LOPAMI-993573 format. One record per residue: x, y, z of N, C-alpha, C in turn; residue in one letter. Coordinates in steps of 0.2 Angstrom, whole numbers, plus 5000, padded with zeros to 4 digits. Each point is the difference from the previous one (the first is absolute). Layout:
XYZXYZXYZA;...
! end
This chain:
532054325424500749974999500049934997M;500349994994500049944997500649965003K;499949935000500549965002500249954994N;500650014997500249974994500549945001I;499949954997500549945000500450004994F;500749995001500449994994500549955001L;500149964995500549945000500650014995K;500649995003500650014995500549965002T;500549994996500649965002500450035005D;500150065000500550045004499750075002C;500050015006499850075002500650045003G;500150064998500550045002499750075003I;500350025006499750065003500650045000I;500050064996500650045000500350004993G;500250064997500250014994500750034999G;500450005005500750034999500449964996G;500750005002500549964996499949935002L;499849985006499949935002499449974996A;499450045001499449984997500049994993G;500350044996500150004993500449944998C;500649995003500449954999499749935001A;499649995005499649945001499549994994I;499650054999499550004995500349984993A;500550034998500349984994500349934999L;500349985006500349935000499549955000E;499550015003499449955000499650004994I;499950064998499650014994500349974994A;500750014999500449974995500049925000D;499849975005499949935000499449974998S;499550054999499449984997499450005005G;500250015006499450015005499750075001K;499450005002499650065001500250035006K;500150075000500250045005499550065001V;499750015007499650055001500550055005A;500150064998500450055003499650055003L;500050015006499650065004500550055003F;499950064998500350065003499650055003V;500250035005499650055004499850064996K;500450034996499950064996500149984993K;500550044996500249994993500649955000K;500049964995500649955000500750044999L;500050054996500750024997500350055006Q;499650055002500450055004499849995007E;499649965003499850015007500349945004D;500649994999500449955005500650035002S;500349985005500750025002500549994995N;499949944996500549994995500150054995S;499550044998500050054996500450065002Y;500050015007500450055003500849995000L;500249944999500749985002500450044996A;500450055003500450044996500749984999A;500349965005500749984999500149954995G;499849945001500149954995500049935003G;500449954997500049935002500849985001L;500149975006500749985001500149934997T;500650004996500249934997500750014998A;500349944999500750004998500049984993I;500250044995500049984993500549944999P;499949954996500449954999500350004993L;500649994999500349994993500349935000K;499849964995500349935000499849965006N;499550025003499749965006500450035007G;500450054999500450025006499850075001K;500050035007499950075001500550044997P;499850064998500550054997500550025005I;500550034997500650025004499850055005A;500249995007499950055005499449995004G;499649944998499549985005500049925000D;499649985005500049935001499349985004S;499849944999499549985004500150005008F;500649995002500250015007500050075002E;500150054996499950075002499350025001K;499649974995499350025001499749965006H;500249945001499849975006500250035007I;500650025000500350045006499650065001D;499950044995499650065001499349995002D;499749954998499349995002500049975007T;500449965002500149985007500150055005L;500550054998500250055004499450055001K;499650014995499450055000499549965005A;499949944999499549965004500249985007G;500650035002500349985006500049925002K;500149974994500149925000499449965003F;499450045000499449965001499749964994L;500450024994499749974994500149935000N;499749964995500149934999500550004994N;500649985002500650004996499949964993K;499749955001499849964994499650034995K;499550045002499650044996500450064997I;500450035004500450064998500549974994V;500349955001500549974995499649984993K;499449975001499649994995499850064996F;499850055003499850064997500650044996C;500550005003500650034997500249974994A;499949935000500249964994499550004994E;499350015002499550004996499750064997K;500150065004499750064998500250024992F;500649994998500150024993499749954995Y;500149945000499749954995499350005000P;499750005006499349985001499550065001E;500450065001499650065000500250054995V;500650025000500250064995499949974993I;500349944998499949974994499349994998Q;499649975005499349994998499650074998W;500250055004499750074998500250024993L;500649994999500350024993499649964995E;499949945001499649964995499350034999K;499750035005499450035000500050064997K;500650034999500050074997500350065004G;500249985006500350065004500750014998V;500150074999500750024998500350045005E;500549965004500350045005500650054997F;500150055004500550054997500749974999D;500350024995500649984998500450064997K;500749995001500550054997500549964996I;500150024994500449964995499949925001N;499349995000499849934999500249965007N;500250035005500149975007499450035005E;499849965004499550025005500350065004Y;499550055001500250065004499749985007D;500449985004499849975006500150065006L;499550015004500050045005500249975007H;500250045005500249985006499650035005R;499749965005499650035005500249985007E;499750035005500350005007500049925002G;500649995003500149935003500349954995G;500150024993500349964995500750025000H;500449954999500850014999500250024993S;499649994996500150024993499450014996T;500150024993499450024996499749934997N;499449995002499649944998499350014999R;499850074999499250015000499850014993I;499749964997499750014993499450055000F;500050044995499550055001499850034993H;499450035000499850044994499950075002V;500550044999500050075003499949995008K;499550045002499849995007499349995001D;499749974994499349985000500049924998T;500449965003500149934998499349965001T;499750025006499349965001499550024995G;500050064998499550024995500249964993K;500650004998500249984994499949925000A;500149975005499849925000499349995000I;499650045005499349995000499650014994M;500350054996499750024994500049944995D;500549965000500149954996499649945002I;500149985007499649945002499350015000L;499750065002499350005000499750004993T;500450024995499850004993499949924998K;500549965002500049934999499449975003L;499950025006499549975004499350014997V;499950074998499350024997499949964994K;500549994996499949974993500149925000N;500149975006500049935000499349965000H;499949964996499449974999499849955006P;500449985004499949965006499950045007N;500150074999499950045006499450045000I;499649995005499450055001500250055006K;500050064998500150055005499450035003L;500050015007499550035003500350065004Y;499950064998500250065004499550025005E;500250045005499650035005499649955004N;500449955002499849955005500449995006H;499750005006500449995006499849945003V;500649965002499949935003499750015007A;499649955002499750005006500349955005I;500049934998500349955003500149944996D;500549955002500149944997499549955002L;499949954996499549945002500549945000I;500049975006500449945002499549955002T;500249944998499649945002499949995007K;500550015004499949995008499650055003N;500050064997499650055003499350004999K;499849984993499350004998499749935001F;500449955000499749935001500149975007F;500450045004500149975007500449945000K;500549994995500449945000500650025003T;500449945001500750015003500549974996K;500650015002500649974996500250054995G;500349984994500350044995499550044997K;500150075000499550054998500150014993D;499550034996500150014993499650064999R;500350054995499650064998499649984994C;499350025001499649984994499850064996L;500250065002499850064996500050065005G;499650054998499950065004499450044999F;499850055004499550044999500350074999Y;499750044995500250064998499550054998I;500150065002499450054999500250044994Y;499550014995500050044994499750075002D;500550045000499950075002499550044996I;500149994993499550034996499349985000N;499949935000499449974999499749995007E;500350015006499849995006499749935001D;500449954998499849935001500649965003D;499949945002500549965002500149944996I;500649984998500149944996500349955004K;499849945000500349945003500449974994T;500749995001500449984995500349935002I;499849954996500349935001500549994995S;500649975003500649994996500449955002C;500449974996500549945002500550035004D;500250064999500650035004499950085001S;500150025005500050075002500750045001T;500150054997500650045001499950075002F;500350025006499850065003500750044999I;499950064996500650044999499750075001A;499850025006499650065001500550065002T;500649985001500550065001500150025007G;500150065002500250025006499450035005G;500350035005499550025006500150075001L;500350044996500150075001499550055003G;499449984999499450045002499949995007K;500349955004500050005007500350065003V;500450034997500450065003499750064996F;500150065003499850064998500450024993L;500649995001500550024994500349944997Y;499950004993500249944997500250024992T;500449964998500250014992499549954996S;499649965004499649954996499450034997N;499749964995499450024997499450005005Q;499450034998499449995005499849935001D;500149964995499849935001500349965006I;500650035002500449965005499750005007A;499549965001499750005007500149935003S;500549964998500149945003499549955000G;499750004994499449954999500349925001D;500549994996500249935000500349985007G;500350045004500349985006499449995005F;499450045000499549995004499649934998A;499949994994499749944997500349945003M;500750004999500449945002499949995008A;500150055004499950005007499349975002Y;499550024997499349985001499949924999R;500449974995499949934999500649965004I;500450035004500449975004500749994998G;500250034994500750004998500450045004L;500649985001500550045004500350064997P;500050065003500450064997500650005004L;500650014996500650005002500350075000A;500450025006500450065000499650074998N;499450005002499650064999500250065003M;500550005005500350065003500450044995E;500349964995500550044996499750044994F;499850065002499750044995500650054998I;500150004993500550044997499750074998Q;500350055003499850074998500550034995F;499850034994500450034995500250075002H;500750015000500250075002499850064996P;499949994994499950064995499350004997T;499550025003499450014997499850085000V;499850034994499950074999499650035006F;500250055003499650035005499750074998Y;499450015000499650065000499350005003D;500050025006499350005003499550034997P;500150054995499550044997499649964995C;500449954997499749964994499349965003L;499550014996499449965002500049934996T;500449994995500049944996500549965004N;499749945003500449965004500649964996E;499849994994500549964995500650054999S;499950065000500650054999500450005007E;499650005005500350015007500549945002R;499849944997500449945001500549984994R;500150054996500549994994500649985003F;500349944998500649975002500650024996L;500550035003500650024996500549945001L;500149964994500349945000500749995005T;500149955002500649985004500650014996E;500049994994500550004995500350075000A;499750055002500250075000500650005005L;499949975006500550005005500649964998R;499849944997500649964997500450044995G;499750054997500450044995500350065003A;499950015006500450065003499650055004G;499349995000499650055004500049985007A;499950055005500149995007499550045004F;499849985006499550035004500350055005L;499750055001500250055004499450035004K;500250035006499550035004499750074998L;500450044997499850064998500150014993D;499650044997500150014992500650024998K;500450055004500650034998500649965002D;499949955004500549965003500449964995S;500749985001500449964995500249945004K;499749985005500249945004499549955000E;500249944998499649945000499949975008D;499550025003499949995007499949925002F;499949964995500049935001500749975002V;500550044998500749975001500150005008L;499650045004500049995007499849935003K;499649974996499749935002500349944996Y;500350014994500349954996500650034996D;500549964999500650024996499850014992P;499549964998499750014993499650064999L;499850035006499650064999499349994997G;499850044995499449994996500049944996S;500549974999500049944996499949945004K;499950015006499849945005499449974998A;499849945003499349974999499550045003T;499449994997499450045002499950005007R;500049955004499950005007500450055004D;500750004998500550045003499850074998V;499950024994499850074998499450025003V;499549965000499350025002500050025008S;500449955003500050015008500450075001R;500650014996500350065001499650064999A;499650004995499550054999499550015006E;499749955002499550005005500350035006D;500749985002500350035006500150075000M;500350024994500250074999499450054999E;499449974997499450044999499750025007M;500049945004499750015007500550055004K;500649995000500550045004500050074998K;499950024993500050064998499350034998N;499549965002499350024999499950024993K;500249964995500050014993499449974997L;499650034995499549964997500249974993K;500650014998500349974994500850015000N;500349964996500750024999500150014992I;500750004998500150024993500449954996W;499949994994500449954996500350054995L;500749995000500450044996500349964994D;499850024994500249964994500550044996C;500250055002500450054996500749974998T;500249945003500749974998499949964995K;499449984998499949964994500050044994I;500449984995500050034993499450024997E;499950064998499350024998499749964995S;500449984994499749964995499749935003E;500449985004499849935003499350015004R;500050065004499450015003499450004996L;500150044994499450004995499949944997K;500549964999499849944996499949945004Q;500449985005500049945004499450015005D;499950065002499550015006499550054997F;499849994994499550044997499450025003K;499749945003499450015004500050045006N;500549995004500150045006500250074998S;500450014995500250074998499450044998Y;499649974996499550034997499450025005E;499949955005499550015005500250065004F;500650005002500350055005499950074996C;500250004993500050064996499350035000L;499549955000499350025000499850035006S;500349995006499950035006500550065001K;500350024995500450065001500749995003G;500249944999500749985003500449974995I;500650034999500549974995500549975003D;500049935000500549965003500750014999L;500150034994500750014998500350065004I;499550045002500350065004499850005007K;499549975002499750015007499849935003E;499950005007499849945003499249995000S;499849945002499349995000499849985007V;499450025002499849985007499749935000P;500249965004499849935001499849985007V;499749945001499849975006500049934999V;500149965006500049934999499249985000Y;499949944997499349975000500049935000A;499549975002499949924999500149984993E;500449954999500249984993499949934999H;500249955004500049934999499949965006Y;499649955000500049955005500549944999S;500550005004500549945000499749945002N;499450005004499749945002499449984996G;499749945001499449984996499849935001G;499649984996499749935001500649954999V;500149965005500649954999499849954995L;500549994995499949964994500649964999V;500049954996500549954998500450024994G;500449964998500550024994499650024994E;499449984999499650024994499450045002N;500150045005499550045003499349975001S;500149935002499449965002499950015007E;499449995003499950005007499849935003T;499950005006499849945003499349984998S;499650044997499349994997500149984993I;499849944998500149984993499650044995E;500350014995499850044994499950085002D;500450025005500050075002500750035000C;500150054996500750034999499950075002Y;500650035003500050075001500750024997F;500050054996500650024996500150085001I;500650025000500250075000500050035007G;499950065001500150035006499549975006E;499549984998499549975005500349935003V;500649974997500249945002500750015004S;500249955004500750005003500349944997Y;500550014995500449944997500649995004T;500350055004500649995003500550044997G;499950034994500550044996500250065004L;499550045003500250075003500350005007H;499849955004500250005007499750065004G;500450045004499850055004499950074996A;500350004994499850064996500249984993T;499750034995500149994993500650044997R;500449964996500550044996499650034994L;500250064999499750044995499949964993A;499450004997499949974993500149925000S;500049975006499949935000499349974999N;499550055002499349975000499750004993S;500150044996499749994993500249944997A;500649984999500249934997499749955004P;500050005007499749955004499249994998E;499750054999499350004998499949954993C;500450024996500049964993500249935001I;500649995003500349935001499549965004L;499850025005499549965004499349994997F;499850054996499449994997500149954995G;500550004996500149944995500149935003R;500450005006500049945004499449975002L;499650055003499349985002499649974995A;500050034994499649984994500249934998A;500749995000500349944997499849945005K;500050025007499949955005499349974999H;499550054999499349984999499949964994F;500450024994499949964994500349935000L;500550005004500449935000499849955005N;499650025005499849955005499449964998K;500049945002499449954999499450025004D;499650054997499550035004499349965000N;500149945003499449965000499450035004K;500150045005499550035004499650054995N;500350034996499750054995499549974996S;500049944999499549964996499449985004K;500150015006499449985005499550065000E;499449994998499550055000499850015007E;500250065003499750015007499650074999I;499449995001499550065000500250055005K;500250054999500250055005499450055001I;499950025006499450055002500150064996P;499450024997499950074997499950055005I;500350064999499950055005499350015002W;499850015006499350025002500150065004K;499650054998500050065004499650005006S;500250025005499649995007499650065000T;500150064997499650065000500150044994T;499550044999500150054994500050075003N;500150015007500150065003500650044998Q;500050054997500650044999500350045006H;500650015000500350045005499950074999I;499550035004499850074999500550055002K;500349985006500550055003500749994998D;500250034994500650004997500650025005K;499850055004500550035005500349955004A;499649955002500349955004500649964997T;499949984994500549974996500650044999I;499950074999500550044999500450015007E;499650005005500350005007500549945001Y;499749944999500449945000500750004996Y;499950024994500550014995500650045003W;499850065002500550055002500349985007E;499649985004500249985007500649944999T;499849954996500549954999500750034997I;499950044995500650024997500450055004R;499750045004500350055005500349965005K;499749955003500349965005500649964998T;500049974994500649974998500650054998M;499850054997500650054999500350035006T;499550025005500350035007500349955004S;499749945001500249955005500449944997L;500049994994500349944997500450024994C;500350055000500450034994500749975000G;500450054998500749985000500349985007I;499950055005500249995007499449975004A;500249945004499449975004500349985007R;499550005004500249975007499349965003N;500149975005499549965003499450045001K;500150065003499450045002499650024994E;500350034995499750024994499649944997R;500449944999499749944997499449985004L;500050005006499549975004499450055000T;500150064999499450054999499749994993A;500449994995499849984994499649945000A;500249955003499649945000499350015003R;500050035005499350015004499650044995E;500250054997499650044995499749954994V;500549964998499849964994499649955002L;500049975006499649945002499350035000L;499950065003499350035001499750014993A;500450034996499850024993499849934996L;500449955001499949944996499349975002K;499950005007499349975002499450044997K;500150075000499450044997500049984993D;500550004996500049994993499749934998I;500249955004499749934999499250005001N;499850045005499350015001499650034993E;500450054998499750044994500049954994Y;500549964999500149954995499449954999Y;499749985006499549955000499350034999W;500050075002499350035000499950054994N;500550014996499850044994500349974993Y;499750034995500249984993500750014999K;500349964996500750004998500150074996I;500650035001500250064996500750005000E;500350034995500750004999500450035006K;499850065002500350045005500049965007D;499549975001500049965006500449945000F;500049964994500549955000500750025001L;500250054997500750035001500150015007E;499650045004500150025007500049935004V;499649954998500049945004500749974999R;500350004994500649974999500650045003N;500050075000500650035003500049995008I;499449995003499949995007500449945001A;499849944996500349945001500850005000E;500250034994500750014999500450045005V;499750055002500350055005500149965007A;499549965002500149965006500649954999L;500049974994500549954999500750035001A;500150064997500650045000500250025008I;499550025003500150025007500249945005V;499749944999500149945004500749984998E;500250004994500749984998500550055003S;499950065000500450055002500149995008A;499549995003500049985007500449945002L;500049954996500349945001500850004999A;500250044995500750004999500350065004R;500349985006500350045005500750014998K;500150044995500750014997499950064995E;500650034998500050044994500449964995T;499750004994500349974994499850034994R;500450024996499850034993499550065001A;499449994997499550055000499549995006C;500249955004499650005006500450035006H;499850065002500450035005499650015007Y;500249965005499750015007500550045004R;499750065002500450045004500249975007E;499549965002500149965007500549944999D;500149984994500549944999500450024994F;500550055001500450034994500549964997P;500149945002500549964997499749934998K;500449974995499849944997500149945006E;499549955000500149955005499949934996N;500549965001500149944996499449955002K;499650025006499449965001499550004995K;500050064997499550014995500249994993F;500549964999500349994993499549944997Y;499550034997499549954997499450044998G;499549964999499350034997499650025006L;499650054999499450015005499449984996T;499749955003499449984996499350025004L;499650024996499350025003499549964996I;499649965004499549964997499350005003K;499550034997499350005002500050035008K;499949955005500150025006500750015002I;500250065001500750025000500549955004V;500549984996500549965003500750024997T;500550005004500750014997500449945001Q;500449994995500549955000500650024997K;500649985003500650024997500449934997Y;500250004994500349944998500650024995K;500549964999500550014995499849984993R;
! end
């Protein structure tokens, strides 16, 4: 195994909406960017799968269009987040999503759907009006196609595909110093070449996305193994509100499919906004979610997913059904083309019949605690996108708020780095090159598979939608034992991609369980059967930091 040293102005880990926005913003300033992604840049990120769109309020002559307002968007976001959100951040996002995200994307070449030269805005669960910008129902693909082309053609951006990050390099950790810490770079594993690169950079940006692979069923891409969360935890950065895991109500269900990407195909939230509803039986005409919320299937994801979970358990169902037949047929074919054609390929015509669906892990509302520019308490270290906690989402995410958050805070982080007087970056600190302690390969692959499956089954069974102290305590005991074994493996065997991922999901799973145990209440997508009501004592953040501690603050 070769150990390679690289120096660059800016190092970015992750190439979704956030990673691309950062890379372009910094590269346009003239600085050199090294962008590392785990698989392929264009299609292998959760951003690529974003079906619904981006929330924003269009402005005319500097004012919101008729029928909508910043106040309405703020109110919808706070209600979805059960008021755990940072209201200052929510207000800022409501005002900036259109000029700083939508118009920025349009300048890059993205063409959002229009009718008669007016934006064709969708409405999704929890929104009081239509404000979702989209490109058919493949918005993520449309945007990523353009951004990745710009990234690949930019002379100041060097792209490294098939690389998985190992750990961040900080001054205090490696040089045993105290006081204000600083990130000096990171170690990253080159999957194709089987070598490890030591990256030295003036600033590090982590935009690694979600943690879906911590659970058995997820709408996320295979890369979503919580890498950024785990790296942050290991260097002592606090993780906020990790108990708030959002499950998406409508992921295609077919246990016979062997292609996992097809089994996790997401039928966009906008279908329910357009009139689709959920039912327990294929031939039923009843929206069963109405028993739990007056909005029925148009309610927020936490409400709908919990209703699904309760009804599926009560009636011993493996799936439920999404009925789209109330949506006009031409609209289904045009606005929801991707969903319509996918279902048609499986022998299901959405115009005439219902499609089997199930809930699956979709989004982490918690993440690395960051400031107003996605900066952390460690200098020159930024976390952006789903891996971060900005305060926008609170206890659960309002649909389609996350994509514009990625781009807005990606641009903010890049500008923060470019504008600050970074005297420290001029100090030449020789960082330690990775030294392998062993060349011994892990021969028993079955052990890694066992760790992987045990963690995911444990989280799905004991820390899924419905939780209680007994299940969570059992999950913690299992995960603590596995984590100890995994750490021993880490120091005794050669670095490999699968093992790095299982190391990370073990770390992240334990953080989720500890957070879920600490919050003794039910709020949004955190449902405690033993504490079924909201409790004002827990009106604040759950913070998990290194050796687990919990704090609650306004």
